[in-house]
N, C-alpha and C positions, 0 to 999 in steps of 0.2 A: 522292403529292401533297406539293405544295407547304409548305413552313412555314417561316412569319414574322413574327419580333418586333418588335413596334414600340414604344419607348422614348421619352417626348415628356417635355420641362419638364425638363433634366436638372439645372438652372442649376446647370453645375462653380463653382467660385472656391471652396471650400472644404468641398475633397471631406471625405469621413465616412470614410475607411480603411474599417469592416465593410460599410459600405452598399454602396462598389463592390463589395467580396468578394462580398457574397452574394449582387450582380448578377449577377458576373462565373463563379460558383457555377450559379447558374438558368437563365443563356444555355446552359452548358456541358451542363449538363444536357438545356436541351432540347432542344438539337443545332437551331437553325431552317440555311430552306437562307439565309434575308438576314433582317438587321438593319434594324431603319432608324429615324431616332431624327428624331424634330420638336420645332418646339416653339425655346424658351429654352432654347439649354445654355452657356451662361456669367449667373453672377449679376453 
């Protein structure tokens, strides 16, 4: 089965390290086959 991680509306510009670190840890734990980023990515 293929696993997909969908991340939306990141609004990067004022990166908050603990939030980014948490996202990274979550993605590593989930081990998705594909990560899709949609929506607004910059503030």
